[in-house]
N, C-alpha and C positions, 0 to 999 in steps of 0.2 A: 410590642411586633405583633401583626396583624389575627396571626395563629394561635396567641397564650391564650392559654384557658383563664378564665379568671373566677371568684371564688363567687360560689353558686349562689345561691338566696337562704341557704340555710345559714348561715350565722355559726358558723367553724372556723376556728382555729386550723391551718394548713397539717397540724399534726394530730389532731381532733380524725381533719377527714378521712386523714391518712389508716386513724384506729379503725372508723365505721368502716373505709371499704377494706382494711384489711380481713375486716367480721365478717362480711357479704359475701369474702374471697372465699373465705374457709367453712360457708357455708355450700355455697355452687361446691364446693372440692369435695363435701360429707355426701355429696348429692353423684355427683361423679365418682368417686371412690370407688363406690355401694357396689356401684355397677361394674367394676372395673376389675374389683376382685372377685364379685359372680364371674365372672366372661371368665379371666382365667383361672377362678376353678373348675370352671367345667371344664376347661385346654386341659388343665395338668390332669383333669382323669379320662380326661378320652383313651392317653396313651396305655393305659392299662387294661381298657374295655377285652372283653375276645374277640370285635371283632374286627380292632385296632390293624393286627397282621394281615387284616384284606385289603389296606388301602392302597390304592395305585400311586406310583408318583408324584404323581400331577394333587394327589390329594392328602399325599406326607407333604409335599413342599406347600400347597396351603394353611395347615396343619400345622408347619415350625414358623414358619413364615408367619401368622395370625395370634400365635401363643405370643414370639417376641414381639409383635407388635401392641401387644397387652401388657408384656412385661416393659417395658418402655413408657405407653400411655401409664401404668401404674407409679411407673418411677417419675413421672414427670409432673402426675399429679400430687405425692409425697413428697416437695421437693421443698415446696414450699413453705413444711415446716418445718424440712429441717433447715433451709435458710433463716427461717426465724430463729430457730435453736442457738445459732451457730453463729448469730447475730443477735441475740436478747442484749436489751438495755446497752446497749451501743447509741443508741440515735440514729439507728438506720432505717427508722420504720416507714418511709417513703422511697428508698431504692427497693427494700424488702416490697412492697404494695405492689411500685413495676413492673419489680425483676418477676414476683410469684404472681402478676395478671399473664405476663409472656408464657411461661412455665405453665400454665391452665387453659390459652391458645394453645398450646405446642400440643399438648396432651388429649384435648377436643382434636387435630387437626391429626393427628394417629392414631386414637380411636375408633373414627372413622372407617379406614382401612380395615380396623380391626374386627368390628363390628360388620361389616360386609362380606370377610375372608373368613368369619367363624361362621354364616348367612351359609357364604357359599359350598364351606365344608360339608352342613349337616343338608343339607338338601340336595348337595349333588349324591350325596350318601343314599339318601335314601330316594331320590326320586330321580337322577341320573344329572351329566355335564351341564347341557344345555340349559334346565331349568336352575342348578343353583348358579350359572353364570346372570342368569337371569335376575335372581332374586339376590345374588350378592349386590348386581351394579345397582340392584331398586335398593336396596338397603342401603350400599354408599350415596344413595341420588338424595333418599328421603332426611339422612342426614346434614346431605350437604344443605336442602334444601330447610330443615332446621333449625340450623345452630352458624348459618351465614346469609341464606337470604331471605328469611323472615325475617332475621331482624334489623337487617336496614329496610326490607319495605315497613314492619312499623316504627322505624327511627323515622321518615320520612313521612307515615301519616300522623304524625308527633308533630312534626314542625320540626324535628331533633337535628340544626345544622353539625352538631358534630363540637359546638363549644356550648359554654356554657352564659347564662346572661350577666350582663355585666352588671358591676354592683351599682346601688343607689345612691347616686347623688353625692359628694364627702364622703365615701367610702374608696381606700385606694384596692383598684387592682392585685389580688395576691396569686402568685402561678400554685397550677392544683400540684399534691400529692407526685404523679406523672413526670410533672415538667421542674419539678422542686427538686435543685443541683445540693446537691453537700456536701 
């Protein structure tokens, strides 16, 4: 197939690649998980502050929505560890990597409005609704630009076409773990 990925120049087996990809994914999740935990802790403490009863209905709705988005992001970012633990030593590493990557992507998608909502809430309370909306929208656009647009631009400038190089002559193409059927 034309869209089939081939083994990269690293000279690793599909299982070695799955192990490496999972290790890299876990490193990424460590970074994002810490941020989500801090955001979640911040949001949890807000309900117990003296000013919380003074929030209007829009601010309370923003708070609850943002809190729930942060919980969902935390669940999505921790799901790969639970998936790995559940399928440990069952020869499912390529599938674990594929599903975990999708969970991490979903976590980033959910994290964008969670971050934007938290900024919206804080700026709304401190500077007013219009400033809060602008700051929340700006936060969302910044995340979208850095997490979605920038990688596409970097990929294009690096000549990344979305496929890996073909193997040297004499080597058989192998499916990447994301395409590996178990």
